[in-house]
C-alpha positions as a LaTeX table, in Angstrom:
\begin{tabular}{lrrr}
\hline
Residue & $x$ (\AA) & $y$ (\AA) & $z$ (\AA) \\
\hline
Met1 & 16.96 & $-0.35$ & 3.34 \\
Gln2 & 16.09 & 0.25 & 0.41 \\
Ile3 & 11.93 & 0.65 & $-0.04$ \\
Thr4 & 9.98 & 2.11 & $-2.64$ \\
Ile5 & 6.42 & 3.17 & $-2.21$ \\
Ala6 & 4.64 & 3.66 & $-4.70$ \\
Gly7 & 1.91 & 6.17 & $-4.52$ \\
Ala8 & 3.65 & 8.29 & $-2.48$ \\
His9 & 1.87 & 11.14 & $-2.62$ \\
Gly10 & $-0.79$ & 9.60 & $-0.35$ \\
Gln11 & $-1.90$ & 10.30 & 2.52 \\
Ile12 & $-0.97$ & 7.01 & 3.84 \\
Ala13 & 2.07 & 6.72 & 2.23 \\
Arg14 & 3.59 & 10.22 & 2.81 \\
Gln15 & 3.56 & 9.50 & 7.06 \\
Leu16 & 4.83 & 6.64 & 6.17 \\
Thr17 & 7.51 & 7.87 & 4.64 \\
Gln18 & 7.98 & 10.33 & 7.60 \\
Met19 & 8.16 & 6.75 & 10.32 \\
Leu20 & 10.30 & 4.72 & 7.88 \\
Arg21 & 13.22 & 7.79 & 7.37 \\
Ser22 & 12.41 & 8.10 & 10.88 \\
Ala23 & 13.98 & 4.27 & 11.17 \\
Gly24 & 16.66 & 5.00 & 8.70 \\
His25 & 15.09 & 2.73 & 5.96 \\
His26 & 16.44 & 5.10 & 2.62 \\
Val27 & 13.05 & 5.36 & 0.82 \\
Arg28 & 11.91 & 6.40 & $-2.90$ \\
Gly29 & 8.83 & 8.09 & $-3.76$ \\
Leu30 & 7.18 & 6.85 & $-6.64$ \\
Val31 & 4.96 & 10.00 & $-7.56$ \\
Arg32 & 2.88 & 11.04 & $-10.77$ \\
Ser33 & 4.13 & 14.89 & $-11.20$ \\
Glu34 & 7.69 & 16.18 & $-10.69$ \\
Glu35 & 5.09 & 19.09 & $-8.72$ \\
Gln36 & 4.69 & 16.97 & $-6.02$ \\
Phe37 & 8.55 & 16.32 & $-4.94$ \\
Asp38 & 8.75 & 18.59 & $-2.69$ \\
Asp39 & 6.55 & 17.24 & $-1.09$ \\
Ile40 & 7.96 & 14.26 & $-1.47$ \\
Glu41 & 11.63 & 15.41 & $-0.47$ \\
Ala42 & 10.23 & 17.22 & 2.13 \\
Asp43 & 8.78 & 13.70 & 3.79 \\
Gly44 & 12.46 & 12.62 & 3.53 \\
Gly45 & 12.08 & 10.60 & 0.33 \\
Glu46 & 13.86 & 9.92 & $-3.16$ \\
Pro47 & 11.16 & 11.16 & $-5.55$ \\
Val48 & 10.52 & 9.44 & $-8.86$ \\
Leu49 & 8.37 & 10.25 & $-12.06$ \\
Leu50 & 6.56 & 7.05 & $-12.96$ \\
Asp51 & 2.98 & 6.89 & $-14.22$ \\
Leu52 & 1.02 & 3.96 & $-13.02$ \\
Glu53 & $-0.74$ & 3.38 & $-15.63$ \\
His54 & 0.84 & 4.75 & $-18.57$ \\
Asp55 & 4.38 & 3.81 & $-18.29$ \\
Glu56 & 5.90 & 0.86 & $-19.99$ \\
Pro57 & 7.88 & $-2.09$ & $-17.90$ \\
Glu58 & 11.11 & $-0.50$ & $-18.72$ \\
Ser59 & 10.46 & 2.26 & $-16.31$ \\
Phe60 & 8.87 & 0.24 & $-13.89$ \\
Asp61 & 12.09 & $-1.91$ & $-12.87$ \\
Asp62 & 13.85 & 1.45 & $-13.78$ \\
Ala63 & 11.70 & 2.65 & $-11.08$ \\
Leu64 & 11.83 & $-0.62$ & $-8.57$ \\
Asp65 & 15.48 & $-1.58$ & $-8.79$ \\
Gly66 & 17.77 & $-2.21$ & $-6.05$ \\
Ser67 & 14.69 & $-2.11$ & $-3.97$ \\
Asp68 & 14.58 & $-4.99$ & $-0.79$ \\
Val69 & 10.67 & $-3.64$ & 0.01 \\
Val70 & 7.64 & $-2.24$ & $-2.61$ \\
Val71 & 5.08 & $-0.43$ & $-0.79$ \\
Phe72 & 1.53 & $-0.18$ & $-4.14$ \\
Ala73 & $-0.45$ & 2.55 & $-1.85$ \\
Ala74 & $-1.47$ & 4.51 & $-4.22$ \\
Gly75 & $-5.51$ & 4.23 & $-5.91$ \\
Ala76 & $-7.60$ & 6.55 & $-8.28$ \\
Gly77 & $-9.31$ & 7.99 & $-4.67$ \\
Pro78 & $-13.21$ & 9.60 & $-4.71$ \\
Gly79 & $-14.35$ & 11.47 & $-7.01$ \\
Ser80 & $-12.78$ & 9.26 & $-9.58$ \\
Gly81 & $-14.19$ & 6.68 & $-12.32$ \\
Pro82 & $-15.11$ & 3.07 & $-12.57$ \\
Glu83 & $-12.07$ & 3.32 & $-15.94$ \\
Arg84 & $-9.16$ & 4.50 & $-12.99$ \\
Lys85 & $-10.46$ & 1.99 & $-10.48$ \\
Leu86 & $-9.47$ & $-0.79$ & $-13.39$ \\
Thr87 & $-6.27$ & 1.35 & $-15.07$ \\
Leu88 & $-4.72$ & 2.24 & $-11.20$ \\
Asp89 & $-6.22$ & 0.18 & $-8.39$ \\
Arg90 & $-5.85$ & $-2.86$ & $-10.47$ \\
Asp91 & $-3.85$ & $-2.24$ & $-13.42$ \\
Gly92 & $-1.29$ & 0.06 & $-12.04$ \\
Ala93 & $-0.85$ & $-2.50$ & $-8.57$ \\
Ile94 & $-0.61$ & $-5.35$ & $-11.59$ \\
Lys95 & 1.92 & $-2.90$ & $-13.26$ \\
Thr96 & 4.02 & $-2.34$ & $-10.14$ \\
Leu97 & 3.75 & $-6.21$ & $-8.69$ \\
Glu98 & 5.20 & $-7.84$ & $-12.09$ \\
Ser99 & 8.40 & $-6.03$ & $-12.48$ \\
Ala100 & 9.30 & $-5.99$ & $-8.29$ \\
Val101 & 9.11 & $-9.57$ & $-9.66$ \\
Arg102 & 11.03 & $-9.42$ & $-12.84$ \\
Val103 & 14.26 & $-7.26$ & $-10.40$ \\
Gly104 & 14.22 & $-9.21$ & $-8.22$ \\
Val105 & 12.50 & $-7.80$ & $-4.95$ \\
Asp106 & 12.87 & $-9.33$ & $-1.91$ \\
Arg107 & 9.11 & $-8.46$ & $-0.79$ \\
Phe108 & 5.59 & $-6.15$ & $-1.34$ \\
Val109 & 3.42 & $-4.98$ & 0.54 \\
Val110 & 0.09 & $-3.96$ & $-0.99$ \\
Val111 & $-2.46$ & $-1.77$ & 0.57 \\
Ser112 & $-5.83$ & $-3.08$ & 0.14 \\
Ala113 & $-9.26$ & $-2.46$ & 1.16 \\
Met114 & $-11.94$ & $-4.67$ & 3.44 \\
Gly115 & $-14.95$ & $-5.78$ & 1.21 \\
Thr116 & $-13.33$ & $-7.10$ & $-1.43$ \\
Asp117 & $-14.75$ & $-10.42$ & $-0.90$ \\
Asp118 & $-18.21$ & $-8.94$ & $-0.80$ \\
Pro119 & $-18.27$ & $-6.13$ & $-2.84$ \\
Pro120 & $-21.76$ & $-4.23$ & $-2.69$ \\
Thr121 & $-24.53$ & $-4.27$ & $-5.76$ \\
Asp122 & $-25.80$ & $-1.20$ & $-5.30$ \\
Asp123 & $-22.92$ & 1.22 & $-5.40$ \\
Glu124 & $-21.40$ & 0.55 & $-8.75$ \\
Thr125 & $-17.87$ & 2.69 & $-8.70$ \\
Phe126 & $-17.51$ & 1.41 & $-4.80$ \\
Ser127 & $-18.03$ & $-2.00$ & $-6.41$ \\
Val128 & $-15.79$ & $-2.21$ & $-9.46$ \\
Tyr129 & $-13.12$ & $-0.87$ & $-6.39$ \\
Leu130 & $-13.53$ & $-3.47$ & $-4.69$ \\
Arg131 & $-13.19$ & $-6.00$ & $-6.80$ \\
Ala132 & $-10.14$ & $-3.57$ & $-8.67$ \\
Lys133 & $-8.62$ & $-3.90$ & $-5.14$ \\
Ala134 & $-9.61$ & $-8.12$ & $-5.21$ \\
Ala135 & $-7.83$ & $-8.60$ & $-8.45$ \\
Ala136 & $-4.61$ & $-6.75$ & $-7.42$ \\
Asp137 & $-4.97$ & $-9.39$ & $-4.48$ \\
Asp138 & $-5.57$ & $-12.06$ & $-6.45$ \\
Ala139 & $-2.23$ & $-11.28$ & $-7.89$ \\
Val140 & $-0.20$ & $-10.65$ & $-5.28$ \\
Arg141 & $-1.35$ & $-13.94$ & $-3.24$ \\
Ser142 & $-0.17$ & $-15.68$ & $-6.88$ \\
Ala143 & 2.67 & $-13.96$ & $-7.42$ \\
Ala144 & 6.56 & $-15.24$ & $-7.32$ \\
Ile145 & 7.88 & $-12.53$ & $-4.31$ \\
Ala146 & 6.75 & $-12.51$ & $-0.48$ \\
Ser147 & 4.07 & $-10.74$ & 0.31 \\
Val148 & 1.79 & $-9.17$ & 2.85 \\
Ile149 & $-2.51$ & $-7.42$ & 1.76 \\
Val150 & $-3.46$ & $-5.08$ & 4.13 \\
Arg151 & $-6.62$ & $-4.51$ & 4.25 \\
Pro152 & $-7.75$ & $-1.44$ & 6.38 \\
Gly153 & $-11.59$ & $-0.74$ & 7.27 \\
Arg154 & $-12.96$ & 2.48 & 6.65 \\
Leu155 & $-10.10$ & 5.35 & 7.07 \\
Thr156 & $-10.25$ & 9.06 & 9.31 \\
Asp157 & $-7.61$ & 11.70 & 9.42 \\
Gly158 & $-7.96$ & 11.61 & 13.32 \\
Pro159 & $-3.93$ & 11.13 & 14.81 \\
Ala160 & $-2.10$ & 7.88 & 15.90 \\
Thr161 & $-3.49$ & 5.64 & 18.44 \\
Gly162 & $-1.17$ & 3.53 & 18.07 \\
Ala163 & $-3.02$ & 0.30 & 18.72 \\
Val164 & $-5.71$ & $-1.67$ & 15.96 \\
Arg165 & $-7.72$ & $-5.07$ & 15.93 \\
Met166 & $-5.61$ & $-6.74$ & 12.78 \\
Ala167 & $-6.52$ & $-10.27$ & 11.64 \\
Arg168 & $-7.16$ & $-12.24$ & 8.66 \\
His169 & $-10.94$ & $-11.35$ & 9.42 \\
Val170 & $-12.11$ & $-8.87$ & 12.17 \\
Glu171 & $-15.15$ & $-6.91$ & 12.38 \\
Pro172 & $-15.78$ & $-3.95$ & 10.51 \\
Gly173 & $-14.81$ & $-0.61$ & 11.36 \\
Glu174 & $-12.81$ & 3.40 & 11.20 \\
Val175 & $-8.22$ & 3.26 & 11.25 \\
Thr176 & $-6.86$ & 6.12 & 10.91 \\
Arg177 & $-4.26$ & 6.43 & 8.02 \\
Ala178 & $-1.63$ & 6.98 & 10.50 \\
Asp179 & $-2.50$ & 3.81 & 12.20 \\
Val180 & $-2.43$ & 2.32 & 8.67 \\
Ala181 & 1.54 & 3.73 & 7.80 \\
Ala182 & 1.99 & 2.53 & 11.52 \\
Val183 & 1.20 & $-0.93$ & 10.69 \\
Ile184 & 3.07 & $-1.14$ & 7.45 \\
Ala185 & 6.35 & $-0.36$ & 8.41 \\
Glu186 & 6.17 & $-2.45$ & 11.52 \\
Leu187 & 5.64 & $-4.89$ & 9.08 \\
Ile188 & 8.16 & $-3.88$ & 7.10 \\
Asp189 & 10.15 & $-3.51$ & 10.29 \\
Ser190 & 9.95 & $-7.03$ & 12.06 \\
Gly191 & 9.54 & $-9.28$ & 8.62 \\
Arg192 & 6.84 & $-9.95$ & 9.42 \\
Gly193 & 3.18 & $-11.16$ & 7.53 \\
Asp194 & 3.85 & $-12.94$ & 4.15 \\
Gly195 & 1.63 & $-14.62$ & 3.03 \\
Leu196 & $-1.23$ & $-13.13$ & 4.61 \\
Thr197 & $-3.93$ & $-10.61$ & 4.16 \\
Leu198 & $-4.65$ & $-8.92$ & 7.11 \\
Glu199 & $-7.84$ & $-6.16$ & 7.92 \\
Val200 & $-7.55$ & $-3.89$ & 10.09 \\
Val201 & $-9.53$ & $-0.85$ & 12.42 \\
Gly202 & $-8.93$ & 0.36 & 15.26 \\
Gly203 & $-8.99$ & $-1.60$ & 18.59 \\
Asp204 & $-6.89$ & $-1.62$ & 21.98 \\
Val205 & $-3.68$ & $-4.06$ & 20.98 \\
Pro206 & $-0.45$ & $-2.20$ & 20.19 \\
Ile207 & 0.61 & $-1.81$ & 17.00 \\
Glu208 & 3.89 & $-3.75$ & 17.74 \\
Asp209 & 2.34 & $-6.31$ & 19.96 \\
Ala210 & $-0.02$ & $-7.01$ & 17.03 \\
Val211 & 2.02 & $-8.19$ & 15.15 \\
Ala212 & 4.41 & $-9.55$ & 16.86 \\
Ser213 & 1.62 & $-11.95$ & 17.14 \\
Leu214 & 1.30 & $-12.62$ & 13.23 \\
\hline
\end{tabular}
């Protein structure tokens, strides 16, 4: 399959690229700087320059054209202010989604976050981030495209465990970025999960079994 990853220089996305390439897929990695091209190529992906916040719809369509699956894994990241949570985590996701629909992509996978349904009131920046993710998730659910929303718990940089707890709702917890990438890769390969919003934390169910049970 032809799989395009928006935000391909992120930690989850880079590990996902490597997994998908190992499975025989062609991966196109959308990044905002040519300085990131070498890393995408090292992961086995084809780098494509696209500014998710500022580029025109035509540029999105060119970047996504021919894709079977699009994964939105971009995010403003820690240290960014509330405005970028809106322009990237919300608007960037929605623009990517709309382009995927226009060019006829089969499936759309978005990396969201746990807590979007109940953002905190004591941390404005984090609250804006979760509300931005929630708005993007709502757009995905209502779009005319098969989709799955993946909501990881608190992300860690530990090694892959190969096992998770995954359901529409799970108790809050941590999960490694490597395991999140593996969940997405399995969702893509299996074709399962369409129409679902899945919360993911570390657990004891092998990822293949967790996805097969959906």
